[in-house]
Each structure stands twice: as structure tokens, then as C-alpha cells.
All heavy atoms as TSV, in Angstrom:
chain	resi	resn	atom	element	x	y	z
A	1	MET	N	N	29.258	-9.486	19.188
A	1	MET	CA	C	29.042	-8.106	18.793
A	1	MET	C	C	29.450	-7.940	17.330
A	1	MET	O	O	30.474	-8.423	16.898
A	1	MET	CB	C	29.845	-7.170	19.685
A	1	MET	CG	C	29.681	-5.725	19.281
A	1	MET	SD	S	30.215	-4.561	20.532
A	1	MET	CE	C	31.893	-4.296	20.075
A	2	ASN	N	N	28.607	-7.215	16.598
A	2	ASN	CA	C	28.862	-6.940	15.192
A	2	ASN	C	C	29.690	-5.660	15.081
A	2	ASN	O	O	29.245	-4.604	15.517
A	2	ASN	CB	C	27.520	-6.796	14.461
A	2	ASN	CG	C	27.681	-6.566	12.984
A	2	ASN	OD1	O	28.745	-6.222	12.496
A	2	ASN	ND2	N	26.601	-6.761	12.252
A	3	PRO	N	N	30.880	-5.719	14.477
A	3	PRO	CA	C	31.708	-4.517	14.376
A	3	PRO	C	C	31.081	-3.433	13.490
A	3	PRO	O	O	31.394	-2.259	13.631
A	3	PRO	CB	C	33.027	-5.016	13.787
A	3	PRO	CG	C	32.714	-6.324	13.170
A	3	PRO	CD	C	31.539	-6.879	13.902
A	4	LEU	N	N	30.186	-3.814	12.597
A	4	LEU	CA	C	29.534	-2.836	11.739
A	4	LEU	C	C	28.360	-2.150	12.430
A	4	LEU	O	O	27.912	-1.095	12.006
A	4	LEU	CB	C	29.055	-3.494	10.444
A	4	LEU	CG	C	30.157	-4.114	9.583
A	4	LEU	CD1	C	29.549	-4.826	8.397
A	4	LEU	CD2	C	31.146	-3.063	9.135
A	5	ASN	N	N	27.872	-2.772	13.506
A	5	ASN	CA	C	26.742	-2.208	14.250
A	5	ASN	C	C	26.954	-2.489	15.739
A	5	ASN	O	O	26.296	-3.354	16.321
A	5	ASN	CB	C	25.428	-2.827	13.760
A	5	ASN	CG	C	24.221	-2.183	14.391
A	5	ASN	OD1	O	24.333	-1.181	15.088
A	5	ASN	ND2	N	23.063	-2.767	14.174
A	6	PRO	N	N	27.876	-1.763	16.382
A	6	PRO	CA	C	28.226	-2.058	17.769
A	6	PRO	C	C	27.082	-1.856	18.759
A	6	PRO	O	O	27.072	-2.475	19.820
A	6	PRO	CB	C	29.384	-1.108	18.076
A	6	PRO	CG	C	29.403	-0.113	16.988
A	6	PRO	CD	C	28.669	-0.689	15.827
A	7	GLN	N	N	26.098	-1.024	18.423
A	7	GLN	CA	C	24.967	-0.824	19.340
A	7	GLN	C	C	23.988	-1.989	19.285
A	7	GLN	O	O	23.145	-2.132	20.153
A	7	GLN	CB	C	24.194	0.468	19.013
A	7	GLN	CG	C	24.920	1.742	19.379
A	7	GLN	CD	C	25.861	2.189	18.276
A	7	GLN	OE1	O	25.697	1.811	17.136
A	7	GLN	NE2	N	26.859	2.972	18.630
A	8	GLY	N	N	24.064	-2.805	18.276
A	8	GLY	CA	C	23.154	-3.938	18.143
A	8	GLY	C	C	21.811	-3.500	17.569
A	8	GLY	O	O	21.591	-2.344	17.227
A	9	LEU	N	N	20.906	-4.454	17.468
A	9	LEU	CA	C	19.583	-4.174	16.935
A	9	LEU	C	C	18.710	-3.532	17.990
A	9	LEU	O	O	18.766	-3.884	19.160
A	9	LEU	CB	C	18.924	-5.467	16.450
A	9	LEU	CG	C	19.625	-6.179	15.302
A	9	LEU	CD1	C	18.933	-7.494	15.019
A	9	LEU	CD2	C	19.635	-5.308	14.072
A	10	LYS	N	N	17.899	-2.609	17.562
A	10	LYS	CA	C	16.965	-1.954	18.468
A	10	LYS	C	C	15.567	-2.506	18.192
A	10	LYS	O	O	15.217	-2.741	17.043
A	10	LYS	CB	C	16.995	-0.448	18.253
A	10	LYS	CG	C	18.341	0.158	18.610
A	10	LYS	CD	C	18.292	1.659	18.490
A	10	LYS	CE	C	19.515	2.339	19.002
A	10	LYS	NZ	N	20.786	1.929	18.636
A	11	PRO	N	N	14.766	-2.714	19.234
A	11	PRO	CA	C	13.421	-3.237	19.010
A	11	PRO	C	C	12.574	-2.236	18.227
A	11	PRO	O	O	12.726	-1.028	18.361
A	11	PRO	CB	C	12.868	-3.436	20.425
A	11	PRO	CG	C	13.736	-2.624	21.313
A	11	PRO	CD	C	15.056	-2.474	20.633
A	12	VAL	N	N	11.685	-2.766	17.399
A	12	VAL	CA	C	10.794	-1.946	16.582
A	12	VAL	C	C	9.400	-2.022	17.176
A	12	VAL	O	O	8.904	-3.090	17.496
A	12	VAL	CB	C	10.770	-2.465	15.128
A	12	VAL	CG1	C	9.770	-1.698	14.293
A	12	VAL	CG2	C	12.151	-2.397	14.517
A	13	SER	N	N	8.786	-0.876	17.310
A	13	SER	CA	C	7.422	-0.821	17.819
A	13	SER	C	C	6.468	-1.390	16.789
A	13	SER	O	O	6.596	-1.151	15.591
A	13	SER	CB	C	7.049	0.631	18.125
A	13	SER	OG	O	5.676	0.732	18.372
A	14	VAL	N	N	5.485	-2.142	17.238
A	14	VAL	CA	C	4.472	-2.691	16.350
A	14	VAL	C	C	3.700	-1.559	15.678
A	14	VAL	O	O	3.291	-1.672	14.531
A	14	VAL	CB	C	3.508	-3.616	17.122
A	14	VAL	CG1	C	2.364	-4.073	16.241
A	14	VAL	CG2	C	4.267	-4.799	17.670
A	15	ASN	N	N	3.546	-0.438	16.353
A	15	ASN	CA	C	2.826	0.692	15.775
A	15	ASN	C	C	3.500	1.207	14.513
A	15	ASN	O	O	2.831	1.658	13.593
A	15	ASN	CB	C	2.711	1.832	16.792
A	15	ASN	CG	C	1.824	1.456	17.953
A	15	ASN	OD1	O	0.974	0.588	17.828
A	15	ASN	ND2	N	2.037	2.093	19.083
A	16	ILE	N	N	4.812	1.146	14.446
A	16	ILE	CA	C	5.529	1.608	13.258
A	16	ILE	C	C	5.245	0.699	12.074
A	16	ILE	O	O	5.135	1.146	10.945
A	16	ILE	CB	C	7.043	1.695	13.533
A	16	ILE	CG1	C	7.323	2.848	14.488
A	16	ILE	CG2	C	7.829	1.849	12.256
A	16	ILE	CD1	C	8.756	2.984	14.892
A	17	LEU	N	N	5.077	-0.593	12.327
A	17	LEU	CA	C	4.838	-1.529	11.235
A	17	LEU	C	C	3.505	-1.280	10.544
A	17	LEU	O	O	3.344	-1.581	9.370
A	17	LEU	CB	C	4.890	-2.964	11.760
A	17	LEU	CG	C	6.229	-3.413	12.336
A	17	LEU	CD1	C	6.103	-4.812	12.906
A	17	LEU	CD2	C	7.311	-3.357	11.288
A	18	PHE	N	N	2.528	-0.738	11.264
A	18	PHE	CA	C	1.200	-0.537	10.704
A	18	PHE	C	C	0.818	0.935	10.600
A	18	PHE	O	O	-0.336	1.263	10.396
A	18	PHE	CB	C	0.158	-1.274	11.555
A	18	PHE	CG	C	0.387	-2.757	11.565
A	18	PHE	CD1	C	0.953	-3.376	12.662
A	18	PHE	CD2	C	0.068	-3.533	10.460
A	18	PHE	CE1	C	1.181	-4.743	12.670
A	18	PHE	CE2	C	0.291	-4.898	10.458
A	18	PHE	CZ	C	0.857	-5.501	11.559
A	19	ALA	N	N	1.790	1.813	10.696
A	19	ALA	CA	C	1.511	3.251	10.679
A	19	ALA	C	C	1.282	3.740	9.251
A	19	ALA	O	O	1.765	3.159	8.287
A	19	ALA	CB	C	2.667	4.017	11.300
A	20	ILE	N	N	0.541	4.809	9.143
A	20	ILE	CA	C	0.366	5.492	7.861
A	20	ILE	C	C	1.673	6.209	7.562
A	20	ILE	O	O	2.265	6.826	8.455
A	20	ILE	CB	C	-0.820	6.477	7.940
A	20	ILE	CG1	C	-2.104	5.685	8.155
A	20	ILE	CG2	C	-0.902	7.350	6.721
A	20	ILE	CD1	C	-3.322	6.528	8.402
A	21	PRO	N	N	2.156	6.137	6.313
A	21	PRO	CA	C	3.468	6.730	5.999
A	21	PRO	C	C	3.640	8.166	6.471
A	21	PRO	O	O	4.713	8.536	6.924
A	21	PRO	CB	C	3.520	6.628	4.465
A	21	PRO	CG	C	2.674	5.441	4.162
A	21	PRO	CD	C	1.563	5.480	5.181
A	22	SER	N	N	2.603	8.993	6.400
A	22	SER	CA	C	2.750	10.384	6.831
A	22	SER	C	C	3.027	10.469	8.327
A	22	SER	O	O	3.656	11.412	8.793
A	22	SER	CB	C	1.503	11.192	6.476
A	22	SER	OG	O	0.371	10.652	7.123
A	23	ASP	N	N	2.571	9.483	9.101
A	23	ASP	CA	C	2.862	9.445	10.542
A	23	ASP	C	C	4.341	9.176	10.796
A	23	ASP	O	O	4.855	9.481	11.862
A	23	ASP	CB	C	2.037	8.366	11.248
A	23	ASP	CG	C	0.553	8.665	11.239
A	23	ASP	OD1	O	0.185	9.834	10.987
A	23	ASP	OD2	O	-0.228	7.740	11.477
A	24	LEU	N	N	5.011	8.575	9.834
A	24	LEU	CA	C	6.418	8.233	9.994
A	24	LEU	C	C	7.347	9.327	9.470
A	24	LEU	O	O	8.549	9.196	9.540
A	24	LEU	CB	C	6.720	6.918	9.258
A	24	LEU	CG	C	5.939	5.704	9.756
A	24	LEU	CD1	C	6.250	4.506	8.867
A	24	LEU	CD2	C	6.272	5.398	11.195
A	25	GLY	N	N	6.784	10.387	8.905
A	25	GLY	CA	C	7.601	11.495	8.450
A	25	GLY	C	C	7.950	11.457	6.978
A	25	GLY	O	O	8.802	12.198	6.521
A	26	TYR	N	N	7.346	10.581	6.211
A	26	TYR	CA	C	7.556	10.604	4.771
A	26	TYR	C	C	6.221	10.395	4.080
A	26	TYR	O	O	5.263	9.947	4.676
A	26	TYR	CB	C	8.573	9.550	4.316
A	26	TYR	CG	C	8.142	8.117	4.533
A	26	TYR	CD1	C	7.472	7.426	3.530
A	26	TYR	CD2	C	8.420	7.442	5.714
A	26	TYR	CE1	C	7.079	6.117	3.710
A	26	TYR	CE2	C	8.031	6.135	5.906
A	26	TYR	CZ	C	7.371	5.467	4.900
A	26	TYR	OH	O	6.989	4.175	5.079
A	27	SER	N	N	6.171	10.765	2.821
A	27	SER	CA	C	4.908	10.636	2.100
A	27	SER	C	C	5.011	9.520	1.070
A	27	SER	O	O	6.076	9.247	0.530
A	27	SER	CB	C	4.547	11.950	1.421
A	27	SER	OG	O	5.513	12.277	0.454
A	28	LEU	N	N	3.907	8.913	0.821
A	28	LEU	CA	C	3.805	7.845	-0.156
A	28	LEU	C	C	3.002	8.385	-1.328
A	28	LEU	O	O	1.927	8.944	-1.136
A	28	LEU	CB	C	3.092	6.645	0.471
A	28	LEU	CG	C	2.893	5.405	-0.385
A	28	LEU	CD1	C	4.253	4.814	-0.748
A	28	LEU	CD2	C	2.087	4.376	0.385
A	29	ASN	N	N	3.531	8.256	-2.520
A	29	ASN	CA	C	2.825	8.721	-3.700
A	29	ASN	C	C	1.708	7.751	-4.058
A	29	ASN	O	O	1.840	6.550	-3.867
A	29	ASN	CB	C	3.782	8.850	-4.886
A	29	ASN	CG	C	4.784	9.940	-4.690
A	29	ASN	OD1	O	4.490	10.959	-4.070
A	29	ASN	ND2	N	5.985	9.745	-5.209
A	30	ARG	N	N	0.641	8.295	-4.629
A	30	ARG	CA	C	-0.487	7.458	-5.048
A	30	ARG	C	C	-0.041	6.369	-6.013
A	30	ARG	O	O	-0.559	5.256	-5.980
A	30	ARG	CB	C	-1.551	8.309	-5.736
A	30	ARG	CG	C	-2.321	9.185	-4.810
A	30	ARG	CD	C	-3.303	10.018	-5.603
A	30	ARG	NE	N	-4.033	10.897	-4.724
A	30	ARG	CZ	C	-5.324	10.764	-4.459
A	30	ARG	NH1	N	-6.008	9.821	-5.032
A	30	ARG	NH2	N	-5.910	11.579	-3.629
A	31	CYS	N	N	0.898	6.692	-6.879
A	31	CYS	CA	C	1.321	5.733	-7.899
A	31	CYS	C	C	2.011	4.508	-7.305
A	31	CYS	O	O	2.039	3.451	-7.921
A	31	CYS	CB	C	2.245	6.405	-8.902
A	31	CYS	SG	S	3.790	6.982	-8.188
A	32	CYS	N	N	2.560	4.645	-6.098
A	32	CYS	CA	C	3.333	3.561	-5.493
A	32	CYS	C	C	2.578	2.822	-4.394
A	32	CYS	O	O	3.080	1.847	-3.855
A	32	CYS	CB	C	4.624	4.128	-4.915
A	32	CYS	SG	S	5.610	5.000	-6.138
A	33	ALA	N	N	1.396	3.307	-4.051
A	33	ALA	CA	C	0.632	2.708	-2.963
A	33	ALA	C	C	-0.155	1.501	-3.463
A	33	ALA	O	O	-0.624	1.476	-4.594
A	33	ALA	CB	C	-0.328	3.743	-2.373
A	34	CYS	N	N	-0.282	0.494	-2.643
A	34	CYS	CA	C	-1.107	-0.693	-2.909
A	34	CYS	C	C	-0.772	-1.358	-4.245
A	34	CYS	O	O	-1.653	-1.534	-5.093
A	34	CYS	CB	C	-2.585	-0.320	-2.854
A	34	CYS	SG	S	-3.093	0.408	-1.298
A	35	PRO	N	N	0.463	-1.760	-4.469
A	35	PRO	CA	C	0.832	-2.320	-5.768
A	35	PRO	C	C	0.093	-3.616	-6.130
A	35	PRO	O	O	-0.185	-3.863	-7.298
A	35	PRO	CB	C	2.331	-2.551	-5.656
A	35	PRO	CG	C	2.614	-2.622	-4.199
A	35	PRO	CD	C	1.587	-1.740	-3.541
A	36	GLU	N	N	-0.237	-4.442	-5.122
A	36	GLU	CA	C	-0.915	-5.704	-5.418
A	36	GLU	C	C	-2.323	-5.471	-5.947
A	36	GLU	O	O	-2.724	-6.043	-6.961
A	36	GLU	CB	C	-0.968	-6.605	-4.171
A	36	GLU	CG	C	0.382	-7.041	-3.660
A	36	GLU	CD	C	1.011	-6.027	-2.723
A	36	GLU	OE1	O	0.323	-5.074	-2.286
A	36	GLU	OE2	O	2.206	-6.176	-2.434
A	37	THR	N	N	-3.076	-4.624	-5.241
A	37	THR	CA	C	-4.452	-4.374	-5.671
A	37	THR	C	C	-4.472	-3.537	-6.949
A	37	THR	O	O	-5.356	-3.704	-7.787
A	37	THR	CB	C	-5.279	-3.676	-4.575
A	37	THR	OG1	O	-4.648	-2.450	-4.208
A	37	THR	CG2	C	-5.444	-4.562	-3.370
A	38	LYS	N	N	-3.488	-2.672	-7.112
A	38	LYS	CA	C	-3.424	-1.846	-8.313
A	38	LYS	C	C	-3.166	-2.704	-9.546
A	38	LYS	O	O	-3.819	-2.539	-10.588
A	38	LYS	CB	C	-2.330	-0.790	-8.168
A	38	LYS	CG	C	-2.210	0.117	-9.367
A	38	LYS	CD	C	-1.117	1.137	-9.183
A	38	LYS	CE	C	-0.991	2.001	-10.419
A	38	LYS	NZ	N	0.083	2.962	-10.309
A	39	SER	N	N	-2.219	-3.623	-9.459
A	39	SER	CA	C	-1.903	-4.454	-10.626
A	39	SER	C	C	-3.056	-5.390	-10.975
A	39	SER	O	O	-3.340	-5.607	-12.157
A	39	SER	CB	C	-0.608	-5.234	-10.419
A	39	SER	OG	O	-0.722	-6.116	-9.331
A	40	ALA	N	N	-3.751	-5.922	-9.963
A	40	ALA	CA	C	-4.911	-6.781	-10.229
A	40	ALA	C	C	-6.025	-5.977	-10.894
A	40	ALA	O	O	-6.659	-6.434	-11.854
A	40	ALA	CB	C	-5.409	-7.412	-8.934
A	41	ARG	N	N	-6.265	-4.768	-10.406
A	41	ARG	CA	C	-7.281	-3.886	-10.978
A	41	ARG	C	C	-6.940	-3.535	-12.423
A	41	ARG	O	O	-7.774	-3.639	-13.324
A	41	ARG	CB	C	-7.376	-2.617	-10.138
A	41	ARG	CG	C	-8.347	-1.570	-10.689
A	41	ARG	CD	C	-7.978	-0.188	-10.277
A	41	ARG	NE	N	-6.673	0.201	-10.838
A	41	ARG	CZ	C	-6.087	1.334	-10.592
A	41	ARG	NH1	N	-6.640	2.213	-9.766
A	41	ARG	NH2	N	-4.920	1.629	-11.124
A	42	ASP	N	N	-5.686	-3.152	-12.660
A	42	ASP	CA	C	-5.261	-2.766	-14.004
A	42	ASP	C	C	-5.368	-3.933	-14.984
A	42	ASP	O	O	-5.813	-3.764	-16.118
A	42	ASP	CB	C	-3.835	-2.224	-13.982
A	42	ASP	CG	C	-3.722	-0.890	-13.265
A	42	ASP	OD1	O	-4.778	-0.279	-12.973
A	42	ASP	OD2	O	-2.588	-0.461	-12.994
A	43	ALA	N	N	-4.955	-5.118	-14.551
A	43	ALA	CA	C	-5.040	-6.300	-15.415
A	43	ALA	C	C	-6.489	-6.611	-15.779
A	43	ALA	O	O	-6.789	-6.961	-16.927
A	43	ALA	CB	C	-4.394	-7.496	-14.724
A	44	CYS	N	N	-7.379	-6.465	-14.819
A	44	CYS	CA	C	-8.795	-6.705	-15.069
A	44	CYS	C	C	-9.333	-5.726	-16.108
A	44	CYS	O	O	-10.029	-6.121	-17.045
A	44	CYS	CB	C	-9.597	-6.615	-13.774
A	44	CYS	SG	S	-11.351	-6.977	-13.985
A	45	PHE	N	N	-9.003	-4.448	-15.957
A	45	PHE	CA	C	-9.474	-3.448	-16.908
A	45	PHE	C	C	-8.869	-3.660	-18.293
A	45	PHE	O	O	-9.537	-3.438	-19.305
A	45	PHE	CB	C	-9.199	-2.027	-16.418
A	45	PHE	CG	C	-10.222	-1.529	-15.439
A	45	PHE	CD1	C	-9.868	-1.262	-14.124
A	45	PHE	CD2	C	-11.538	-1.341	-15.815
A	45	PHE	CE1	C	-10.811	-0.803	-13.215
A	45	PHE	CE2	C	-12.493	-0.891	-14.917
A	45	PHE	CZ	C	-12.124	-0.621	-13.612
A	46	LEU	N	N	-7.616	-4.105	-18.372
A	46	LEU	CA	C	-7.007	-4.378	-19.670
A	46	LEU	C	C	-7.672	-5.561	-20.357
A	46	LEU	O	O	-7.861	-5.569	-21.570
A	46	LEU	CB	C	-5.507	-4.633	-19.511
A	46	LEU	CG	C	-4.650	-3.406	-19.238
A	46	LEU	CD1	C	-3.213	-3.824	-18.930
A	46	LEU	CD2	C	-4.673	-2.454	-20.418
A	47	GLN	N	N	-8.020	-6.561	-19.567
A	47	GLN	CA	C	-8.630	-7.763	-20.119
A	47	GLN	C	C	-10.107	-7.552	-20.466
A	47	GLN	O	O	-10.582	-8.036	-21.485
A	47	GLN	CB	C	-8.497	-8.918	-19.134
A	47	GLN	CG	C	-9.035	-10.233	-19.648
A	47	GLN	CD	C	-8.824	-11.359	-18.658
A	47	GLN	OE1	O	-8.447	-11.145	-17.513
A	47	GLN	NE2	N	-9.080	-12.570	-19.102
A	48	ASN	N	N	-10.840	-6.836	-19.629
A	48	ASN	CA	C	-12.285	-6.721	-19.786
A	48	ASN	C	C	-12.763	-5.361	-20.271
A	48	ASN	O	O	-13.953	-5.191	-20.516
A	48	ASN	CB	C	-12.977	-7.021	-18.451
A	48	ASN	CG	C	-12.695	-8.417	-17.977
A	48	ASN	OD1	O	-12.958	-9.379	-18.686
A	48	ASN	ND2	N	-12.134	-8.539	-16.789
A	49	GLY	N	N	-11.881	-4.404	-20.352
A	49	GLY	CA	C	-12.309	-3.057	-20.706
A	49	GLY	C	C	-13.099	-2.464	-19.543
A	49	GLY	O	O	-12.940	-2.851	-18.393
A	50	SER	N	N	-13.964	-1.554	-19.868
A	50	SER	CA	C	-14.735	-0.904	-18.796
A	50	SER	C	C	-16.152	-1.468	-18.702
A	50	SER	O	O	-17.082	-0.762	-18.340
A	50	SER	CB	C	-14.775	0.605	-19.031
A	50	SER	OG	O	-15.362	0.868	-20.294
A	51	GLU	N	N	-16.294	-2.757	-19.021
A	51	GLU	CA	C	-17.606	-3.390	-18.923
A	51	GLU	C	C	-18.140	-3.281	-17.502
A	51	GLU	O	O	-17.415	-3.484	-16.530
A	51	GLU	CB	C	-17.523	-4.864	-19.328
A	51	GLU	CG	C	-17.233	-5.078	-20.790
A	51	GLU	CD	C	-17.170	-6.552	-21.142
A	51	GLU	OE1	O	-18.004	-7.310	-20.613
A	51	GLU	OE2	O	-16.291	-6.925	-21.922
A	52	GLU	N	N	-19.399	-2.969	-17.408
A	52	GLU	CA	C	-20.055	-2.745	-16.117
A	52	GLU	C	C	-19.922	-3.958	-15.196
A	52	GLU	O	O	-20.319	-5.062	-15.549
A	52	GLU	CB	C	-21.537	-2.438	-16.352
A	52	GLU	CG	C	-22.295	-2.038	-15.114
A	52	GLU	CD	C	-21.912	-0.660	-14.599
A	52	GLU	OE1	O	-21.511	0.189	-15.418
A	52	GLU	OE2	O	-22.001	-0.454	-13.392
A	53	GLY	N	N	-19.334	-3.766	-14.028
A	53	GLY	CA	C	-19.311	-4.780	-12.977
A	53	GLY	C	C	-18.229	-5.822	-13.068
A	53	GLY	O	O	-18.003	-6.549	-12.104
A	54	LYS	N	N	-17.533	-5.946	-14.189
A	54	LYS	CA	C	-16.525	-7.008	-14.328
A	54	LYS	C	C	-15.382	-6.848	-13.324
A	54	LYS	O	O	-14.850	-7.820	-12.824
A	54	LYS	CB	C	-15.953	-7.020	-15.748
A	54	LYS	CG	C	-16.917	-7.492	-16.788
A	54	LYS	CD	C	-16.697	-8.930	-17.073
A	54	LYS	CE	C	-17.608	-9.354	-18.215
A	54	LYS	NZ	N	-17.415	-10.713	-18.577
A	55	CYS	N	N	-14.993	-5.613	-13.042
A	55	CYS	CA	C	-13.837	-5.358	-12.182
A	55	CYS	C	C	-14.231	-4.643	-10.891
A	55	CYS	O	O	-13.370	-4.129	-10.180
A	55	CYS	CB	C	-12.800	-4.537	-12.940
A	55	CYS	SG	S	-12.261	-5.309	-14.475
A	56	ALA	N	N	-15.508	-4.621	-10.584
A	56	ALA	CA	C	-15.996	-3.848	-9.442
A	56	ALA	C	C	-15.372	-4.297	-8.120
A	56	ALA	O	O	-14.983	-3.459	-7.298
A	56	ALA	CB	C	-17.517	-3.930	-9.354
A	57	GLU	N	N	-15.246	-5.593	-7.906
A	57	GLU	CA	C	-14.694	-6.095	-6.640
A	57	GLU	C	C	-13.219	-5.723	-6.500
A	57	GLU	O	O	-12.770	-5.316	-5.429
A	57	GLU	CB	C	-14.872	-7.610	-6.544
A	57	GLU	CG	C	-14.524	-8.181	-5.197
A	57	GLU	CD	C	-15.393	-7.645	-4.059
A	57	GLU	OE1	O	-16.582	-7.351	-4.289
A	57	GLU	OE2	O	-14.875	-7.535	-2.930
A	58	LEU	N	N	-12.459	-5.836	-7.583
A	58	LEU	CA	C	-11.037	-5.464	-7.540
A	58	LEU	C	C	-10.866	-3.966	-7.332
A	58	LEU	O	O	-9.979	-3.528	-6.603
A	58	LEU	CB	C	-10.342	-5.901	-8.828
A	58	LEU	CG	C	-10.246	-7.409	-9.038
A	58	LEU	CD1	C	-9.718	-7.717	-10.426
A	58	LEU	CD2	C	-9.361	-8.037	-7.975
A	59	LEU	N	N	-11.726	-3.189	-7.969
A	59	LEU	CA	C	-11.692	-1.739	-7.788
A	59	LEU	C	C	-12.001	-1.372	-6.338
A	59	LEU	O	O	-11.329	-0.534	-5.729
A	59	LEU	CB	C	-12.680	-1.063	-8.737
A	59	LEU	CG	C	-12.739	0.452	-8.684
A	59	LEU	CD1	C	-11.393	1.061	-9.031
A	59	LEU	CD2	C	-13.813	0.955	-9.634
A	60	LYS	N	N	-12.984	-2.039	-5.758
A	60	LYS	CA	C	-13.367	-1.786	-4.363
A	60	LYS	C	C	-12.209	-2.108	-3.415
A	60	LYS	O	O	-11.911	-1.335	-2.503
A	60	LYS	CB	C	-14.595	-2.625	-4.001
A	60	LYS	CG	C	-15.073	-2.439	-2.595
A	60	LYS	CD	C	-16.276	-3.312	-2.303
A	60	LYS	CE	C	-16.665	-3.232	-0.840
A	60	LYS	NZ	N	-17.752	-4.162	-0.510
A	61	LYS	N	N	-11.527	-3.230	-3.646
A	61	LYS	CA	C	-10.390	-3.613	-2.794
A	61	LYS	C	C	-9.262	-2.587	-2.902
A	61	LYS	O	O	-8.616	-2.259	-1.904
A	61	LYS	CB	C	-9.873	-4.997	-3.177
A	61	LYS	CG	C	-10.781	-6.108	-2.741
A	61	LYS	CD	C	-10.215	-7.453	-3.124
A	61	LYS	CE	C	-11.157	-8.570	-2.706
A	61	LYS	NZ	N	-10.647	-9.887	-3.075
A	62	HIS	N	N	-9.026	-2.082	-4.111
A	62	HIS	CA	C	-7.958	-1.103	-4.288
A	62	HIS	C	C	-8.306	0.216	-3.583
A	62	HIS	O	O	-7.461	0.807	-2.913
A	62	HIS	CB	C	-7.698	-0.854	-5.776
A	62	HIS	CG	C	-6.549	0.063	-6.033
A	62	HIS	ND1	N	-5.268	-0.214	-5.629
A	62	HIS	CD2	C	-6.489	1.283	-6.628
A	62	HIS	CE1	C	-4.464	0.765	-5.975
A	62	HIS	NE2	N	-5.190	1.706	-6.573
A	63	VAL	N	N	-9.542	0.656	-3.703
A	63	VAL	CA	C	-9.971	1.881	-3.025
A	63	VAL	C	C	-9.848	1.722	-1.514
A	63	VAL	O	O	-9.367	2.623	-0.811
A	63	VAL	CB	C	-11.404	2.268	-3.443
A	63	VAL	CG1	C	-11.954	3.368	-2.570
A	63	VAL	CG2	C	-11.429	2.694	-4.902
A	64	GLU	N	N	-10.246	0.572	-0.982
A	64	GLU	CA	C	-10.125	0.325	0.462
A	64	GLU	C	C	-8.672	0.360	0.906
A	64	GLU	O	O	-8.349	0.916	1.961
A	64	GLU	CB	C	-10.746	-1.029	0.820
A	64	GLU	CG	C	-12.249	-1.051	0.740
A	64	GLU	CD	C	-12.832	-2.451	0.931
A	64	GLU	OE1	O	-12.055	-3.430	1.071
A	64	GLU	OE2	O	-14.070	-2.558	0.915
A	65	CYS	N	N	-7.786	-0.223	0.107
A	65	CYS	CA	C	-6.354	-0.218	0.432
A	65	CYS	C	C	-5.825	1.214	0.454
A	65	CYS	O	O	-5.114	1.610	1.372
A	65	CYS	CB	C	-5.595	-1.060	-0.578
A	65	CYS	SG	S	-3.816	-1.110	-0.285
A	66	MET	N	N	-6.172	1.987	-0.569
A	66	MET	CA	C	-5.712	3.378	-0.646
A	66	MET	C	C	-6.218	4.191	0.531
A	66	MET	O	O	-5.473	4.972	1.125
A	66	MET	CB	C	-6.155	4.011	-1.968
A	66	MET	CG	C	-5.562	3.361	-3.211
A	66	MET	SD	S	-3.819	3.718	-3.436
A	66	MET	CE	C	-3.919	5.407	-3.991
A	67	ARG	N	N	-7.479	4.035	0.865
A	67	ARG	CA	C	-8.033	4.764	2.012
A	67	ARG	C	C	-7.369	4.327	3.315
A	67	ARG	O	O	-7.161	5.142	4.203
A	67	ARG	CB	C	-9.540	4.545	2.079
A	67	ARG	CG	C	-10.270	5.316	1.009
A	67	ARG	CD	C	-11.762	5.155	1.108
A	67	ARG	NE	N	-12.416	5.939	0.067
A	67	ARG	CZ	C	-13.622	5.693	-0.401
A	67	ARG	NH1	N	-14.333	4.681	0.082
A	67	ARG	NH2	N	-14.128	6.445	-1.339
A	68	GLY	N	N	-7.016	3.046	3.400
A	68	GLY	CA	C	-6.318	2.549	4.582
A	68	GLY	C	C	-4.962	3.183	4.770
A	68	GLY	O	O	-4.449	3.264	5.884
A	69	LEU	N	N	-4.371	3.648	3.682
A	69	LEU	CA	C	-3.069	4.323	3.750
A	69	LEU	C	C	-3.213	5.838	3.925
A	69	LEU	O	O	-2.229	6.558	3.918
A	69	LEU	CB	C	-2.255	4.023	2.498
A	69	LEU	CG	C	-1.756	2.588	2.372
A	69	LEU	CD1	C	-1.054	2.387	1.048
A	69	LEU	CD2	C	-0.833	2.215	3.524
A	70	GLY	N	N	-4.463	6.302	4.014
A	70	GLY	CA	C	-4.686	7.709	4.279
A	70	GLY	C	C	-5.016	8.555	3.068
A	70	GLY	O	O	-5.141	9.770	3.177
A	71	PHE	N	N	-5.161	7.925	1.905
A	71	PHE	CA	C	-5.520	8.694	0.707
A	71	PHE	C	C	-7.022	8.952	0.707
A	71	PHE	O	O	-7.811	8.085	1.058
A	71	PHE	CB	C	-5.117	7.942	-0.571
A	71	PHE	CG	C	-3.631	7.878	-0.766
A	71	PHE	CD1	C	-2.936	6.724	-0.453
A	71	PHE	CD2	C	-2.936	8.964	-1.237
A	71	PHE	CE1	C	-1.568	6.651	-0.626
A	71	PHE	CE2	C	-1.560	8.910	-1.417
A	71	PHE	CZ	C	-0.884	7.751	-1.108
A	72	ASN	N	N	-7.404	10.135	0.283
A	72	ASN	CA	C	-8.804	10.535	0.249
A	72	ASN	C	C	-9.326	10.324	-1.171
A	72	ASN	O	O	-9.185	11.179	-2.026
A	72	ASN	CB	C	-8.950	11.991	0.681
A	72	ASN	CG	C	-10.394	12.396	0.807
A	72	ASN	OD1	O	-11.299	11.559	0.868
A	72	ASN	ND2	N	-10.644	13.690	0.850
A	73	ILE	N	N	-9.892	9.138	-1.409
A	73	ILE	CA	C	-10.399	8.814	-2.741
A	73	ILE	C	C	-11.912	8.712	-2.671
A	73	ILE	O	O	-12.455	8.093	-1.822
A	73	ILE	CB	C	-9.861	7.468	-3.260
A	73	ILE	CG1	C	-8.368	7.382	-3.082
A	73	ILE	CG2	C	-10.194	7.302	-4.717
A	73	ILE	CD1	C	-7.769	6.103	-3.579
């Protein structure tokens, strides 16, 4: 028994691991959502500018990630 946590660990529902943040009672800001796809998208735009189609796939992945978290983009 751990003296700092006498009740022990409680099991976590799989649904919580994949829940939308608003379902858990807190909100996620757009600026902090999908950091991996956001940084890849931003790097592409910095390197290529807004040239047509160069970053389209990365932009699409970022939009899909944001929508998956419940953002209406």
C-alpha cells in the first residue's frame, strides 16, 4: 500500500482516453489542439509560402484532427 495514495489506483475507462475534451468538463483552445499536425503545417507554410498545393495534404490532416476534437472548421 502506498501511504501517499491509500485508496490505490482506480481503473480508467477507455472512453475517457478518446473523449472530446468538452465531454470531460474542460475546454481545449484551438491554439493548443493538434500540436503535431499544426507544427508540420506551419513549417510547410514557412518553407513554401502559400504556393498552391504544396501544403494541401498537411492542411487537410490538421483540419481532420481539429474536427476530430470537436472544432467546427
